[in-house]
N, CA, C and O of each residue as an XYZ file, in Angstrom:
624
protein
N     -57.176     -5.904    238.955
C     -57.287     -7.153    237.927
C     -57.490     -5.964    236.702
O     -57.691     -4.751    236.764
N     -57.317     -7.043    235.414
C     -57.161     -6.156    234.250
C     -58.223     -6.091    233.633
O     -58.546     -7.155    233.104
N     -59.362     -4.686    233.395
C     -60.022     -4.830    232.474
C     -60.384     -3.827    231.067
O     -60.405     -2.609    230.892
N     -60.694     -5.214    230.044
C     -60.210     -4.879    228.975
C     -61.667     -5.039    227.857
O     -62.498     -5.682    228.499
N     -62.258     -4.676    226.408
C     -63.272     -5.064    225.831
C     -63.001     -5.228    224.726
O     -62.116     -4.617    224.128
N     -63.743     -6.113    224.249
C     -63.517     -6.663    222.510
C     -65.214     -6.878    221.838
O     -66.338     -6.521    222.191
N     -64.873     -7.340    221.166
C     -65.995     -8.023    219.935
C     -66.035     -8.890    220.592
O     -65.247     -9.552    221.268
N     -67.921     -8.864    220.170
C     -68.991     -9.989    220.914
C     -68.359    -10.564    220.143
O     -68.295    -10.098    219.006
N     -67.530    -12.006    220.522
C     -68.044    -13.571    220.002
C     -69.292    -14.394    220.028
O     -70.146    -14.398    220.914
N     -69.275    -14.886    219.246
C     -70.647    -16.411    219.409
C     -70.492    -16.919    220.861
O     -71.537    -17.068    221.494
N     -68.947    -17.293    221.660
C     -69.300    -18.176    222.397
C     -69.517    -17.136    223.770
O     -69.576    -17.781    224.817
N     -69.631    -15.821    223.919
C     -70.058    -14.862    225.016
C     -71.350    -15.044    225.016
O     -71.997    -15.315    226.028
N     -71.782    -14.916    223.964
C     -73.379    -15.284    223.851
C     -74.799    -15.822    225.563
O     -75.692    -15.209    226.147
N     -74.164    -17.291    225.686
C     -74.697    -18.095    226.506
C     -74.684    -17.358    228.080
O     -75.437    -17.252    229.047
N     -73.035    -16.842    227.568
C     -72.489    -16.461    228.877
C     -73.723    -14.946    229.139
O     -74.530    -14.855    230.064
N     -73.536    -14.077    228.176
C     -74.775    -12.938    228.417
C     -76.462    -13.923    228.952
O     -77.335    -13.769    229.805
N     -76.229    -14.680    228.103
C     -77.767    -14.687    228.238
C     -78.131    -15.660    230.197
O     -79.171    -15.718    230.853
N     -76.617    -16.269    230.503
C     -77.438    -16.892    231.991
C     -76.985    -15.279    232.929
O     -77.908    -14.741    233.541
N     -75.549    -14.604    232.974
C     -76.640    -13.250    232.944
C     -77.344    -12.441    232.929
O     -77.370    -11.765    233.958
N     -77.848    -12.231    232.329
C     -79.246    -11.873    232.256
C     -80.367    -12.370    232.747
O     -81.436    -11.786    232.922
N     -79.969    -13.933    233.053
C     -81.224    -14.565    234.037
C     -80.929    -14.548    235.474
O     -81.436    -15.243    236.355
N     -80.063    -13.677    235.563
C     -79.658    -13.811    237.636
C     -80.838    -12.906    238.268
O     -80.764    -11.696    238.058
N     -81.996    -13.436    239.080
C     -82.697    -12.857    239.706
C     -83.058    -11.228    239.891
O     -83.927    -10.436    239.525
N     -81.633    -11.238    240.823
C     -81.033     -9.600    241.691
C     -80.140     -8.630    240.373
O     -79.882     -7.439    240.199
N     -79.910     -9.775    239.716
C     -79.685     -8.253    238.465
C     -80.687     -7.722    237.880
O     -80.827     -6.504    237.995
N     -81.892     -8.691    236.899
C     -83.193     -8.440    236.472
C     -83.598     -7.555    237.292
O     -83.726     -6.389    236.919
N     -84.010     -8.129    239.170
C     -84.319     -6.606    239.681
C     -83.491     -5.124    239.950
O     -83.925     -3.972    239.946
N     -82.162     -5.637    240.178
C     -81.173     -3.989    239.997
C     -81.276     -3.392    238.803
O     -81.193     -2.165    238.866
N     -81.529     -4.148    237.027
C     -81.590     -3.562    235.699
C     -82.995     -2.553    235.783
O     -83.199     -1.413    235.367
N     -83.848     -3.530    236.520
C     -85.292     -3.060    236.505
C     -85.664     -3.044    234.621
O     -86.794     -3.533    234.614
N     -85.465     -2.881    233.806
C     -85.818     -2.558    232.404
C     -85.147     -2.838    231.814
O     -84.032     -2.419    231.504
N     -86.026     -4.010    231.424
C     -85.149     -5.660    230.968
C     -86.074     -6.373    230.011
O     -87.303     -6.434    229.978
N     -85.319     -6.793    229.394
C     -86.467     -7.627    227.686
C     -87.719     -8.455    228.708
O     -87.527     -8.682    229.903
N     -88.873     -8.795    228.041
C     -90.761     -9.046    228.521
C     -90.611    -10.685    229.275
O     -91.489    -11.148    230.003
N     -89.461    -11.335    228.962
C     -89.433    -12.563    229.507
C     -88.046    -12.866    228.925
O     -88.010    -13.558    227.908
N     -86.490    -12.263    229.655
C     -85.374    -13.065    230.186
C     -85.392    -14.161    229.688
O     -84.792    -14.302    228.623
N     -85.810    -14.851    230.051
C     -85.779    -17.183    229.805
C     -86.244    -16.943    228.263
O     -86.120    -18.102    227.868
N     -86.631    -16.320    227.292
C     -86.945    -16.849    225.507
C     -85.497    -16.563    224.773
O     -85.018    -15.702    224.035
N     -85.242    -17.315    225.161
C     -83.724    -17.170    223.947
C     -83.795    -17.479    223.239
O     -82.693    -17.856    222.840
N     -84.821    -17.713    222.326
C     -85.673    -17.508    221.005
C     -85.295    -15.971    220.966
O     -84.155    -15.695    220.591
N     -86.159    -14.946    221.325
C     -86.261    -13.220    221.466
C     -84.870    -13.535    222.149
O     -84.531    -14.449    221.397
N     -83.749    -13.408    223.118
C     -82.843    -13.200    223.105
C     -81.640    -12.998    222.399
O     -80.853    -12.053    222.454
N     -81.604    -14.670    221.312
C     -80.767    -14.413    220.268
C     -81.060    -13.302    219.457
O     -80.220    -12.444    219.185
N     -82.192    -13.290    219.073
C     -82.903    -12.389    217.749
C     -82.578    -10.696    218.140
O     -82.343     -9.913    217.220
N     -82.591    -10.277    219.439
C     -81.961     -9.466    219.737
C     -80.691     -9.442    219.964
O     -80.017     -8.418    219.856
N     -80.383    -10.211    220.193
C     -78.164    -10.028    219.986
C     -77.527     -9.981    218.561
O     -76.622     -9.218    218.224
N     -78.249    -11.085    217.636
C     -78.280    -10.443    215.885
C     -78.857     -8.831    215.560
O     -78.211     -7.839    215.223
N     -79.949     -8.954    215.740
C     -79.754     -7.632    215.835
C     -78.778     -6.549    215.830
O     -78.424     -5.756    214.957
N     -78.326     -6.800    217.470
C     -78.036     -5.643    217.548
C     -75.844     -5.338    216.650
O     -75.008     -4.558    216.194
N     -76.212     -6.754    217.034
C     -74.597     -7.815    216.707
C     -74.257     -6.693    214.842
O     -73.159     -6.323    214.425
N     -75.833     -6.436    214.081
C     -76.348     -6.569    213.035
C     -75.799     -4.999    212.812
O     -74.965     -4.651    211.977
N     -76.415     -4.241    213.674
C     -76.451     -2.626    213.723
C     -74.910     -2.205    213.889
O     -73.878     -2.844    214.091
N     -75.246     -0.697    213.697
C     -74.176      0.022    213.602
C     -73.590      0.669    215.321
O     -72.762      1.420    215.836
N     -74.403     -0.007    215.559
C     -74.025     -0.099    218.026
C     -72.913     -0.127    217.869
O     -72.310     -0.234    216.801
N     -72.407     -0.011    219.157
C     -71.073     -0.049    219.409
C     -71.061     -1.180    220.841
O     -71.425     -0.800    221.954
N     -70.643     -2.405    220.594
C     -71.436     -3.227    221.299
C     -69.726     -4.198    221.377
O     -68.962     -4.282    220.415
N     -69.491     -4.774    222.656
C     -68.457     -4.853    223.249
C     -67.726     -6.182    224.548
O     -67.658     -5.502    225.572
N     -67.479     -6.865    224.724
C     -67.642     -7.870    225.942
C     -66.712     -7.604    226.884
O     -65.520     -7.849    227.070
N     -67.484     -7.103    227.361
C     -66.460     -6.697    229.304
C     -65.125     -8.383    229.806
O     -65.370     -9.380    230.486
N     -64.411     -8.150    229.405
C     -63.841     -9.106    230.264
C     -62.895     -8.374    231.740
O     -62.461     -7.237    231.919
N     -62.857     -9.523    232.535
C     -61.722     -8.789    233.841
C     -60.752    -11.054    233.951
O     -61.062    -12.240    234.066
N     -59.536    -10.091    233.790
C     -58.892    -11.063    233.755
C     -58.517    -12.158    233.102
O     -57.888    -13.153    233.462
N     -59.269    -11.647    231.494
C     -59.626    -12.162    230.384
C     -60.791    -13.367    230.616
O     -60.896    -14.285    229.802
N     -61.360    -13.301    231.403
C     -62.959    -14.211    231.782
C     -64.193    -12.893    231.552
O     -64.255    -11.669    231.675
N     -64.885    -13.791    231.232
C     -66.055    -12.665    230.044
C     -66.726    -12.614    231.668
O     -66.841    -13.450    232.564
N     -67.255    -10.525    231.448
C     -68.181    -10.766    232.549
C     -69.098    -10.093    232.480
O     -69.945     -9.975    233.366
N     -69.086     -9.149    230.689
C     -70.258     -8.786    231.185
C     -70.730     -8.116    229.249
O     -70.584     -8.732    228.193
N     -71.085     -7.218    229.393
C     -71.104     -6.145    227.939
C     -71.142     -4.716    228.714
O     -71.057     -4.040    229.740
N     -71.374     -4.878    227.110
C     -70.654     -3.234    227.320
C     -71.412     -2.054    226.441
O     -70.958     -1.311    227.311
N     -72.091     -1.218    225.601
C     -72.893     -0.514    224.721
C     -72.818      0.473    225.091
O     -72.503      0.871    226.212
N     -73.409      1.598    223.204
C     -73.400      2.315    223.295
C     -74.207      2.023    221.774
O     -73.899      1.262    220.857
N     -75.445      3.032    221.940
C     -76.641      2.440    221.054
C     -77.477      3.841    220.648
O     -77.193      4.908    221.191
N     -78.584      3.721    219.593
C     -79.266      4.651    219.163
C     -78.687      5.035    218.333
O     -77.650      4.573    217.856
N     -79.617      6.483    217.855
C     -79.638      7.300    216.956
C     -77.806      8.531    217.577
O     -77.061      8.685    218.545
N     -78.019      9.031    216.181
C     -76.523     10.188    216.816
C     -77.261     11.366    217.552
O     -78.489     11.446    217.540
N     -76.683     12.018    218.013
C     -77.530     12.718    219.120
C     -77.924     12.911    220.523
O     -77.792     13.750    221.414
N     -78.769     11.121    220.213
C     -80.068     10.693    221.836
C     -79.112      9.079    221.561
O     -79.740      8.020    221.554
N     -77.362      9.101    221.323
C     -76.713      8.134    221.968
C     -77.028      7.301    223.308
O     -76.606      7.955    224.262
N     -77.525      6.283    223.659
C     -78.005      6.346    224.942
C     -76.475      4.957    225.374
O     -75.976      4.284    224.472
N     -76.123      4.862    226.537
C     -75.105      3.729    227.189
C     -75.600      2.525    228.098
O     -76.414      2.455    229.020
N     -74.772      1.600    227.460
C     -75.162      0.266    228.483
C     -74.454     -0.418    229.066
O     -73.291     -0.562    228.689
N     -74.953     -1.060    230.187
C     -73.207     -2.137    230.499
C     -74.728     -3.365    230.900
O     -75.950     -3.230    230.958
N     -73.804     -4.444    231.085
C     -74.227     -4.922    232.452
C     -73.045     -6.523    232.776
O     -72.667     -7.410    232.011
N     -72.827     -6.303    234.017
C     -71.667     -6.950    234.564
C     -72.081     -7.933    235.828
O     -72.656     -7.577    236.857
N     -71.627     -9.293    235.473
C     -72.412    -10.730    236.172
C     -71.859    -10.093    237.401
O     -70.826     -9.484    237.681
N     -73.133    -10.533    238.143
C     -73.758    -10.108    240.110
C     -72.110    -10.435    240.781
O     -71.411     -9.602    241.358
N     -71.781    -11.776    240.530
C     -70.413    -12.075    240.735
C     -68.947    -11.590    240.819
O     -67.971    -12.004    241.445
N     -69.194    -10.304    239.745
C     -67.732     -9.077    240.303
C     -68.866     -7.634    240.482
O     -68.864     -6.579    239.847
N     -69.634     -8.026    241.425
C     -70.529     -5.991    241.482
C     -69.299     -5.721    242.706
O     -68.437     -6.475    243.157
N     -69.633     -4.366    242.990
C     -68.335     -3.898    243.663
C     -66.825     -4.072    243.508
O     -65.935     -4.075    244.358
N     -66.784     -4.243    241.945
C     -64.208     -4.094    242.547
C     -64.495     -3.092    241.345
O     -63.375     -2.587    241.277
N     -65.170     -2.515    240.435
C     -65.102     -1.343    239.655
C     -64.824     -1.579    238.488
O     -64.163     -0.809    237.790
N     -65.371     -2.876    238.037
C     -65.263     -3.235    236.686
C     -66.480     -2.686    236.036
O     -66.448     -2.866    234.818
N     -67.268     -2.233    236.350
C     -68.549     -1.430    234.988
C     -67.965     -0.019    235.194
O     -68.576      0.761    234.463
N     -66.784      0.751    236.087
C     -66.809      1.903    236.092
C     -65.163      1.897    234.709
O     -64.837      2.675    233.812
N     -64.478      0.399    235.328
C     -63.363      0.319    233.731
C     -64.145      0.344    232.969
O     -64.200      1.172    232.059
N     -65.047     -0.692    233.195
C     -65.116     -1.167    231.293
C     -66.273      0.378    230.774
O     -66.273      0.637    229.571
N     -67.034      1.148    231.578
C     -67.922      2.426    230.561
C     -66.674      3.102    230.766
O     -66.827      4.115    230.084
N     -65.734      3.159    231.192
C     -64.083      4.606    230.757
C     -63.747      4.517    229.290
O     -63.787      5.305    228.345
N     -63.196      2.508    229.565
C     -62.699      2.070    228.193
C     -63.580      2.914    226.978
O     -63.345      3.915    226.300
N     -64.604      2.049    227.075
C     -66.127      2.426    226.185
C     -66.045      4.115    225.207
O     -65.925      4.471    224.035
N     -66.188      4.714    226.489
C     -66.351      6.601    226.705
C     -64.915      6.534    225.673
O     -65.178      7.064    224.593
N     -63.810      6.137    225.724
C     -62.224      6.326    225.280
C     -62.742      5.748    224.165
O     -62.287      6.177    223.105
N     -63.555      4.906    224.107
C     -63.314      4.527    222.104
C     -64.426      5.124    221.111
O     -64.386      5.209    219.883
N     -65.343      5.479    221.934
C     -67.012      6.161    221.004
C     -66.351      7.724    221.855
O     -66.354      7.852    223.079
N     -65.818      8.799    220.864
C     -65.653      9.876    221.235
C     -67.388     10.930    221.434
O     -67.773     11.943    222.017
N     -67.841     10.057    220.693
C     -69.382     10.930    220.770
C     -69.586     11.503    221.420
O     -69.368     10.919    222.481
N     -70.117     12.968    221.683
C     -71.172     13.402    222.373
C     -72.049     14.455    221.849
O     -72.024     15.390    221.049
N     -72.928     13.801    222.765
C     -73.518     13.238    223.613
C     -74.152     12.651    224.025
O     -75.377     12.766    224.009
N     -73.532     11.856    224.515
C     -74.486     10.684    224.872
C     -75.012     10.772    226.267
O     -74.810     11.714    227.032
N     -75.833      9.504    226.567
C     -76.898      9.565    227.470
C     -76.917      8.371    227.961
O     -76.233      7.538    227.366
N     -77.912      7.805    229.523
C     -77.847      6.796    230.103
C     -78.506      7.211    230.580
O     -78.721      8.423    230.578
N     -79.628      5.649    231.724
C     -80.551      5.404    232.461
C     -80.341      4.907    233.057
O     -79.242      4.352    233.087
N     -81.701      4.682    234.396
C     -80.757      4.128    235.810
C     -82.159      4.208    236.633
O     -82.819      5.192    236.966
N     -82.441      2.400    236.902
C     -83.325      2.538    238.054
C     -83.126      3.626    239.368
O     -82.076      3.482    239.993
N     -83.941      4.567    239.770
C     -83.806      5.624    240.388
C     -83.393      4.719    242.000
O     -83.362      5.274    243.098
N     -83.235      3.890    241.858
C     -82.641      2.874    243.232
C     -81.802      2.125    242.926
O     -81.886      1.385    243.906
N     -81.039      1.708    242.341
C     -80.018      1.902    241.166
C     -78.592      2.271    241.801
O     -77.526      2.385    241.196
N     -78.811      2.411    243.018
C     -77.274      3.475    243.683
C     -76.145      2.650    243.224
O     -75.238      3.357    243.663
N     -75.569      1.696    242.676
C     -74.468      1.423    242.172
C     -74.625      1.966    240.829
O     -74.546      3.194    240.833
N     -74.770      1.589    239.989
C     -75.534      2.007    238.387
C     -74.901      3.419    238.139
O     -74.036      3.974    237.461
N     -75.770      3.645    239.015
C     -75.667      5.646    239.239
C     -73.980      6.185    239.660
O     -73.176      6.811    238.970
N     -73.868      5.692    240.969
C     -72.413      5.873    240.759
C     -71.030      5.528    239.782
O     -69.909      6.001    239.971
N     -71.464      4.475    238.576
C     -71.134      4.077    237.823
C     -70.608      5.643    237.233
O     -69.652      6.418    237.190
N     -72.412      5.381    236.717
C     -71.825      6.800    235.597
C     -71.701      7.994    236.230
O     -71.589      8.924    235.431
N     -71.679      8.320    237.419
C     -71.033      9.636    237.184
C     -69.687      9.546    237.598
O     -68.904     10.493    237.522
N     -69.392      8.394    238.047
C     -67.709      8.864    238.587
C     -67.105      8.567    236.822
O     -65.908      8.758    236.611
N     -68.061      8.085    235.598
C     -67.393      8.361    234.891
C     -67.541      9.719    233.708
O     -67.265      9.645    232.511
N     -68.053     10.932    234.448
C     -68.629     11.876    233.590
C     -70.239     12.177    234.403
O     -70.649     12.985    235.235
N     -70.735     11.208    233.746
C     -72.792     11.420    233.468
C     -73.051     12.453    234.690
O     -72.535     12.468    235.807
N     -74.106     13.387    234.061
C     -74.543     13.989    235.508
C     -75.936     14.191    235.492
O     -76.417     13.984    234.378
N     -76.489     14.422    236.083
C     -78.246     13.664    236.375
C     -78.837     15.023    235.611
O     -78.369     16.108    235.955
N     -79.923     14.966    234.517
C     -80.556     15.745    233.545
C     -81.775     15.719    233.934
O     -82.261     16.758    233.487
N     -82.650     15.095    234.560
C     -83.948     14.234    234.325
C     -84.005     12.883    235.692
O     -83.189     12.106    236.188
N     -85.729     13.257    235.909
C     -86.296     11.829    236.457
C     -87.188     11.640    235.828
O     -87.588     12.546    235.098
N     -87.824     10.441    235.858
C     -89.138      9.913    235.095
C     -88.832      8.586    235.570
O     -87.931      7.846    235.966
N     -90.574      8.720    235.215
C     -90.752      6.844    235.390
C     -91.158      5.918    233.831
O     -91.311      6.320    232.677
N     -91.227      4.709    234.369
C     -91.185      3.671    233.105
C     -91.521      2.031    233.869
O     -91.338      1.493    234.961
N     -92.144      1.664    232.466
C     -92.179      0.402    233.253
C     -91.020     -0.409    233.402
O     -89.991     -0.614    232.758
N     -91.364     -0.674    234.121
C     -89.827     -2.407    234.865
C     -90.417     -3.362    234.265
O     -91.456     -3.740    234.806
N     -90.025     -4.016    233.082
C     -90.326     -5.722    233.141
C     -90.289     -6.255    233.868
O     -91.325     -6.902    234.017
N     -89.255     -6.492    234.880
C     -88.399     -7.016    235.757
C     -88.626     -6.731    237.353
O     -88.009     -6.908    238.403
N     -89.555     -6.324    237.030
C     -90.416     -5.731    238.303
C     -91.827     -6.178    238.174
O     -92.191     -7.130    238.864
N     -92.753     -5.533    237.278
C     -93.493     -5.776    236.928
C     -94.257     -4.230    237.124
O     -95.389     -4.463    236.699
N     -94.243     -3.439    237.353
C     -94.584     -2.110    237.936
C     -93.786     -1.132    237.658
O     -92.593     -1.178    237.358
N     -94.731      0.080    237.804
C     -93.762      1.946    236.920
C     -93.029      2.057    238.126
O     -93.528      2.054    239.251
N     -91.206      2.205    237.709
C     -90.803      2.706    239.336
C     -90.187      4.193    238.397
O     -90.556      4.627    237.307
N     -89.052      4.728    239.415
C     -88.545      6.144    238.767
C     -87.533      5.432    238.370
O     -87.291      4.262    238.666
N     -86.802      6.295    237.546
C     -85.935      6.324    237.139
C     -84.826      7.591    236.637
O     -85.583      8.380    236.070
N     -83.996      7.936    236.593
C     -82.746      8.605    236.361
C     -82.272      8.727    234.855
O     -81.925      7.720    234.239
N     -82.265     10.140    234.208
C     -81.588     10.007    232.639
C     -80.619     11.329    232.865
O     -80.721     12.520    233.159
N     -79.517     10.248    232.503
C     -78.499     11.475    232.761
C     -77.696     11.994    231.044
O     -78.226     11.842    229.944
N     -76.503     12.527    231.291
C     -75.990     12.754    230.792
C     -74.467     13.653    229.867
O     -73.897     14.605    230.401
N     -74.320     13.462    229.380
C     -72.539     13.483    229.270
C     -71.968     14.707    228.270
O     -72.071     14.332    227.102
N     -71.561     15.669    228.344
C     -71.001     16.360    227.126
C     -69.584     16.125    227.155
O     -68.780     15.805    228.030
N     -69.527     16.383    225.932
C     -68.120     16.808    225.461
C     -66.859     17.331    226.098
O     -65.874     17.580    225.403
């Protein structure tokens, strides 16, 4: 399977909206929008992201839109994030996409966060060189409760 990143197109947004409303994916991601079904808030969020200096990319698998990946935040505190359609989990797509993103954005350090029980995302991050540096708790909108999260760090 060929994995590639490209600029986000307007036509990607309905796909992202659908992906980000999958109940199982929301639970696994945990730290999501307050109301993922609020299309107006979703559109406003993506308008802000696309107008920012953040690096935001659409993830393609054999030419199909399967998710997104980004580096965002202030220099020295920038974080990575990604979202892959659940139908494509377990195929190495998130790892390949994150590796492409890290090659495109050589800035270090970079950080990442994941729910402590999101073993798949933690594996992706560790395969890409991130190392666990801290444990924290945070309110997970998708779960409606405080949960444990892992903070990871990638040095140059």
